[in-house]
C-alpha positions as a Markdown table, in Angstrom:
| # | Residue | x | y | z |
|---|---|---|---|---|
| 1 | Met | -30.0 | 11.6 | 17.9 |
| 2 | Thr | -26.8 | 13.5 | 18.9 |
| 3 | Ala | -25.4 | 17.0 | 18.1 |
| 4 | Pro | -22.9 | 15.9 | 15.3 |
| 5 | Asp | -25.9 | 14.3 | 13.5 |
| 6 | Cys | -28.3 | 17.4 | 13.7 |
| 7 | His | -28.7 | 20.3 | 11.4 |
| 8 | Leu | -30.6 | 23.3 | 13.0 |
| 9 | Leu | -32.2 | 26.2 | 11.2 |
| 10 | Val | -32.1 | 29.4 | 13.3 |
| 11 | Val | -34.8 | 32.0 | 12.1 |
| 12 | Asp | -34.4 | 35.5 | 13.8 |
| 13 | Asp | -34.6 | 39.0 | 12.3 |
| 14 | Asp | -32.0 | 40.2 | 14.8 |
| 15 | Glu | -28.6 | 39.8 | 13.1 |
| 16 | Arg | -26.8 | 40.0 | 16.6 |
| 17 | Ile | -28.9 | 37.3 | 18.0 |
| 18 | Arg | -28.4 | 35.1 | 15.1 |
| 19 | Ala | -24.6 | 35.5 | 15.3 |
| 20 | Leu | -24.6 | 34.7 | 19.0 |
| 21 | Leu | -26.9 | 31.7 | 18.6 |
| 22 | Gly | -24.9 | 30.4 | 15.6 |
| 23 | Arg | -21.6 | 30.5 | 17.5 |
| 24 | Phe | -23.0 | 29.0 | 20.6 |
| 25 | Leu | -24.7 | 26.1 | 18.9 |
| 26 | Arg | -21.8 | 25.3 | 16.5 |
| 27 | Lys | -19.5 | 25.3 | 19.6 |
| 28 | Asn | -21.8 | 22.6 | 21.1 |
| 29 | Gly | -21.5 | 20.4 | 18.0 |
| 30 | Tyr | -24.5 | 21.4 | 15.9 |
| 31 | Met | -24.5 | 22.3 | 12.3 |
| 32 | Val | -26.4 | 25.6 | 11.9 |
| 33 | Thr | -28.0 | 27.4 | 9.0 |
| 34 | Met | -29.3 | 30.9 | 9.5 |
| 35 | Ala | -32.5 | 32.8 | 8.1 |
| 36 | Arg | -33.2 | 36.5 | 8.7 |
| 37 | Asp | -36.9 | 36.2 | 8.1 |
| 38 | Ala | -39.8 | 33.7 | 7.3 |
| 39 | Ala | -39.3 | 34.1 | 3.4 |
| 40 | Gln | -35.7 | 33.1 | 3.6 |
| 41 | Ala | -36.6 | 30.2 | 5.9 |
| 42 | Arg | -39.2 | 29.0 | 3.4 |
| 43 | Arg | -36.5 | 29.0 | 0.6 |
| 44 | Leu | -34.1 | 27.1 | 2.7 |
| 45 | Leu | -36.8 | 24.5 | 3.8 |
| 46 | Ala | -37.6 | 24.0 | 0.1 |
| 47 | Gly | -34.3 | 22.6 | -0.6 |
| 48 | Leu | -32.8 | 21.3 | 2.8 |
| 49 | Glu | -33.9 | 19.0 | 5.5 |
| 50 | Phe | -33.5 | 20.1 | 9.1 |
| 51 | Asp | -33.7 | 18.2 | 12.4 |
| 52 | Leu | -35.0 | 21.1 | 14.4 |
| 53 | Ile | -36.1 | 24.8 | 13.7 |
| 54 | Val | -35.3 | 27.5 | 16.3 |
| 55 | Leu | -37.7 | 30.3 | 15.4 |
| 56 | Asp | -38.3 | 33.8 | 16.7 |
| 57 | Val | -42.0 | 34.7 | 17.1 |
| 58 | Met | -41.7 | 38.5 | 16.7 |
| 59 | Met | -40.4 | 39.1 | 13.2 |
| 60 | Pro | -41.6 | 41.7 | 10.6 |
| 61 | Gly | -43.9 | 40.4 | 8.0 |
| 62 | Glu | -44.9 | 36.9 | 8.5 |
| 63 | Asp | -44.3 | 36.2 | 12.2 |
| 64 | Gly | -43.1 | 32.9 | 13.9 |
| 65 | Leu | -46.6 | 31.8 | 14.7 |
| 66 | Ala | -47.9 | 32.2 | 11.2 |
| 67 | Leu | -44.8 | 30.4 | 9.9 |
| 68 | Thr | -45.2 | 27.6 | 12.4 |
| 69 | Arg | -48.8 | 27.0 | 11.4 |
| 70 | Ala | -47.9 | 27.0 | 7.7 |
| 71 | Leu | -45.1 | 24.6 | 8.2 |
| 72 | Arg | -47.1 | 22.2 | 10.2 |
| 73 | Glu | -49.3 | 21.6 | 7.1 |
| 74 | Arg | -46.5 | 19.9 | 5.4 |
| 75 | Leu | -43.6 | 19.3 | 7.8 |
| 76 | Asp | -43.2 | 17.6 | 11.2 |
| 77 | Thr | -39.8 | 19.0 | 11.8 |
| 78 | Pro | -39.7 | 20.0 | 15.5 |
| 79 | Ile | -40.0 | 23.7 | 16.2 |
| 80 | Leu | -38.7 | 25.6 | 19.3 |
| 81 | Leu | -40.1 | 29.1 | 19.5 |
| 82 | Leu | -38.3 | 32.1 | 21.0 |
| 83 | Thr | -40.2 | 35.2 | 22.0 |
| 84 | Ala | -39.9 | 38.1 | 24.4 |
| 85 | Lys | -43.5 | 37.5 | 25.5 |
| 86 | Gly | -43.6 | 35.1 | 28.4 |
| 87 | Glu | -47.2 | 35.2 | 29.4 |
| 88 | Thr | -49.2 | 32.0 | 29.7 |
| 89 | Glu | -51.5 | 33.0 | 26.8 |
| 90 | Asp | -48.5 | 33.6 | 24.6 |
| 91 | Arg | -47.1 | 30.1 | 25.4 |
| 92 | Ile | -50.4 | 28.5 | 24.8 |
| 93 | Asn | -50.7 | 30.3 | 21.4 |
| 94 | Gly | -47.3 | 29.1 | 20.5 |
| 95 | Leu | -48.0 | 25.5 | 21.3 |
| 96 | Glu | -51.3 | 25.5 | 19.6 |
| 97 | Ser | -49.7 | 26.8 | 16.4 |
| 98 | Gly | -47.8 | 23.5 | 16.3 |
| 99 | Ala | -44.6 | 24.3 | 18.1 |
| 100 | Asp | -42.8 | 21.5 | 20.2 |
| 101 | Asp | -41.6 | 24.0 | 22.9 |
| 102 | Tyr | -41.5 | 27.7 | 23.8 |
| 103 | Leu | -38.6 | 29.6 | 25.3 |
| 104 | Pro | -39.2 | 33.2 | 26.6 |
| 105 | Lys | -36.4 | 35.9 | 26.1 |
| 106 | Pro | -34.0 | 36.6 | 27.7 |
| 107 | Phe | -32.8 | 33.0 | 28.3 |
| 108 | Glu | -29.6 | 31.4 | 29.3 |
| 109 | Pro | -27.7 | 29.7 | 26.3 |
| 110 | Arg | -27.5 | 26.6 | 28.5 |
| 111 | Glu | -31.3 | 26.4 | 28.9 |
| 112 | Leu | -31.6 | 26.7 | 25.0 |
| 113 | Leu | -29.2 | 23.8 | 24.7 |
| 114 | Leu | -31.2 | 21.7 | 27.2 |
| 115 | Arg | -34.5 | 22.4 | 25.5 |
| 116 | Ile | -33.1 | 21.5 | 22.0 |
| 117 | Gly | -31.6 | 18.3 | 23.4 |
| 118 | Ala | -34.9 | 17.4 | 25.2 |
| 119 | Ile | -36.9 | 18.0 | 21.9 |
| 120 | Leu | -34.4 | 15.8 | 19.8 |
| 121 | Arg | -34.5 | 13.0 | 22.3 |
| 122 | Arg | -38.3 | 12.9 | 21.8 |
| 123 | Val | -38.0 | 12.6 | 18.0 |
| 124 | Pro | -38.4 | 9.0 | 16.9 |
| 125 | Val | -35.4 | 7.5 | 15.0 |
| 126 | Ala | -36.8 | 6.3 | 11.7 |
| 127 | Glu | -36.3 | 2.7 | 11.0 |
| 128 | Val | -34.6 | 1.9 | 7.7 |
| 129 | Ala | -36.6 | -0.7 | 5.9 |
| 130 | Pro | -34.6 | -3.7 | 4.6 |
| 131 | Pro | -34.1 | -3.9 | 0.9 |
| 132 | Lys | -36.6 | -6.1 | -0.9 |
| 133 | Phe | -33.9 | -7.7 | -3.0 |
| 134 | Leu | -30.2 | -8.6 | -2.4 |
| 135 | Ser | -27.8 | -9.2 | -5.2 |
| 136 | Leu | -25.4 | -12.1 | -5.3 |
| 137 | Gly | -23.7 | -11.7 | -8.5 |
| 138 | Ala | -26.1 | -12.8 | -11.3 |
| 139 | Leu | -28.5 | -14.0 | -8.6 |
| 140 | Arg | -31.3 | -12.1 | -6.9 |
| 141 | Tyr | -32.7 | -12.9 | -3.4 |
| 142 | Asp | -36.1 | -11.8 | -2.5 |
| 143 | Thr | -35.9 | -11.1 | 1.3 |
| 144 | Asp | -39.7 | -10.9 | 1.7 |
| 145 | Lys | -40.5 | -14.2 | 0.1 |
| 146 | Gly | -37.2 | -16.1 | 0.8 |
| 147 | Glu | -36.8 | -17.0 | -2.8 |
| 148 | Leu | -33.6 | -17.0 | -4.9 |
| 149 | Trp | -33.9 | -16.2 | -8.6 |
| 150 | Asn | -31.5 | -16.4 | -11.6 |
| 151 | Gly | -33.1 | -13.8 | -14.0 |
| 152 | Asp | -36.7 | -14.9 | -14.4 |
| 153 | Ala | -35.9 | -18.5 | -13.2 |
| 154 | Pro | -36.4 | -19.5 | -9.5 |
| 155 | Leu | -33.7 | -21.7 | -7.9 |
| 156 | Arg | -35.0 | -24.6 | -5.8 |
| 157 | Leu | -33.8 | -24.5 | -2.3 |
| 158 | Thr | -34.6 | -26.9 | 0.4 |
| 159 | Gly | -36.5 | -25.9 | 3.5 |
| 160 | Thr | -33.3 | -25.8 | 5.5 |
| 161 | Glu | -31.3 | -23.9 | 2.8 |
| 162 | Thr | -34.2 | -21.4 | 2.6 |
| 163 | Ala | -34.2 | -21.0 | 6.5 |
| 164 | Leu | -30.3 | -20.7 | 6.5 |
| 165 | Leu | -30.2 | -18.1 | 3.7 |
| 166 | Arg | -33.0 | -16.1 | 5.4 |
| 167 | Arg | -31.0 | -16.1 | 8.6 |
| 168 | Leu | -27.7 | -15.1 | 7.0 |
| 169 | Ala | -29.5 | -12.5 | 4.9 |
| 170 | Ala | -30.9 | -10.8 | 8.0 |
| 171 | Ser | -27.4 | -10.4 | 9.4 |
| 172 | Arg | -25.6 | -9.7 | 6.0 |
| 173 | Gly | -22.2 | -8.4 | 6.5 |
| 174 | Gln | -22.1 | -9.7 | 10.0 |
| 175 | Pro | -20.7 | -13.1 | 11.0 |
| 176 | Val | -23.2 | -15.5 | 12.5 |
| 177 | Ser | -21.9 | -18.2 | 14.8 |
| 178 | Arg | -22.5 | -22.0 | 14.2 |
| 179 | Ser | -24.2 | -22.2 | 17.5 |
| 180 | Glu | -26.7 | -19.5 | 16.6 |
| 181 | Leu | -27.4 | -21.3 | 13.2 |
| 182 | Ile | -27.7 | -24.6 | 15.2 |
| 183 | Glu | -30.3 | -22.9 | 17.5 |
| 184 | Asp | -32.2 | -21.3 | 14.6 |
| 185 | Leu | -32.2 | -24.2 | 12.1 |
| 186 | Gly | -31.6 | -27.3 | 14.2 |
| 187 | Arg | -35.2 | -27.7 | 15.4 |
| 188 | Gly | -36.8 | -28.7 | 12.2 |
| 189 | Gly | -36.7 | -28.5 | 8.4 |
| 190 | Asp | -36.6 | -31.3 | 5.9 |
| 191 | Glu | -32.8 | -31.8 | 6.2 |
| 192 | Ala | -32.1 | -30.3 | 9.6 |
| 193 | Glu | -29.6 | -32.1 | 11.9 |
| 194 | Gly | -28.0 | -31.1 | 15.2 |
| 195 | Gly | -24.3 | -30.1 | 15.5 |
| 196 | Glu | -21.8 | -28.1 | 13.7 |
| 197 | Arg | -21.0 | -30.6 | 11.1 |
| 198 | Ala | -24.7 | -30.5 | 10.0 |
| 199 | Ile | -24.4 | -26.7 | 9.6 |
| 200 | Asp | -21.1 | -27.1 | 7.6 |
| 201 | Val | -22.8 | -29.6 | 5.3 |
| 202 | Gln | -25.8 | -27.3 | 4.6 |
| 203 | Ile | -23.4 | -24.4 | 3.9 |
| 204 | Thr | -21.5 | -26.5 | 1.3 |
| 205 | Arg | -24.8 | -27.4 | -0.3 |
| 206 | Leu | -25.9 | -23.8 | -0.4 |
| 207 | Arg | -22.6 | -22.7 | -1.8 |
| 208 | Arg | -23.1 | -25.0 | -4.7 |
| 209 | Lys | -26.3 | -23.0 | -5.6 |
| 210 | Ile | -25.2 | -19.4 | -5.1 |
| 211 | Glu | -21.4 | -19.4 | -5.7 |
| 212 | Pro | -19.8 | -19.2 | -9.1 |
| 213 | Asp | -16.9 | -21.3 | -7.6 |
| 214 | Pro | -18.0 | -23.0 | -4.4 |
| 215 | Arg | -14.3 | -23.8 | -3.6 |
| 216 | Glu | -13.7 | -19.9 | -3.6 |
| 217 | Pro | -16.8 | -18.5 | -1.9 |
| 218 | Arg | -17.4 | -15.0 | -2.7 |
| 219 | Phe | -20.9 | -14.5 | -1.0 |
| 220 | Leu | -21.2 | -17.1 | 1.7 |
| 221 | Gln | -17.9 | -16.7 | 3.5 |
| 222 | Thr | -16.4 | -18.5 | 6.4 |
| 223 | Val | -15.3 | -16.4 | 9.3 |
| 224 | Arg | -12.6 | -18.3 | 11.0 |
| 225 | Gly | -13.2 | -19.2 | 14.6 |
| 226 | Thr | -16.8 | -17.8 | 14.4 |
| 227 | Gly | -19.1 | -19.2 | 11.7 |
| 228 | Tyr | -20.3 | -17.7 | 8.4 |
| 229 | Met | -21.3 | -14.4 | 6.8 |
| 230 | Leu | -23.3 | -13.5 | 3.8 |
| 231 | Val | -21.7 | -10.7 | 1.7 |
| 232 | Val | -23.9 | -9.2 | -1.0 |
| 233 | Asp | -23.1 | -6.9 | -3.9 |
């Protein structure tokens, strides 16, 4: 995760510190939203998602430790605590409350930047699940089952056609070379043959089943000099 992709929430009751942190973090590429206390932070968190929270511990009303404990009951957003207390026991309390890191004041802005970067690098990047269905005009392709449907009626595909469509669907929008298709499909299947000609024949047959006009393919396109590409709606 890089700075331009990250939205930080800075929570501190000191207006001067908020302004300094905001300018510094924005200068280093982060998008920053400010909150003056826990109550305002809660309102912002109710409507926005943040990649990391920079949270002052010593605030009037609900302090940073209490807010961290409350947030940990429903959020896994990383939290970096800032505090004027630097004793070991205070650091342990901060980490036990659910914070990811703890930075005593005063601190060098550069250290804050390094701490934020280190935390964000530890955050796993969520994998986007592939869509269950792909639309090919009036047809619907089930990516889990490898089945092609026209409304409620399934379209019969041979074993090789099924494997070919599954391979192209996995790389939809990206060209797949004939050599890759030969390697993936040429080892078996009820119609599998070796060589580029065999792949071209299978593509022609598949186009007859999925294209409104196989002579002007819309979904199963030829990429000149490379191979084939599946384009979905």
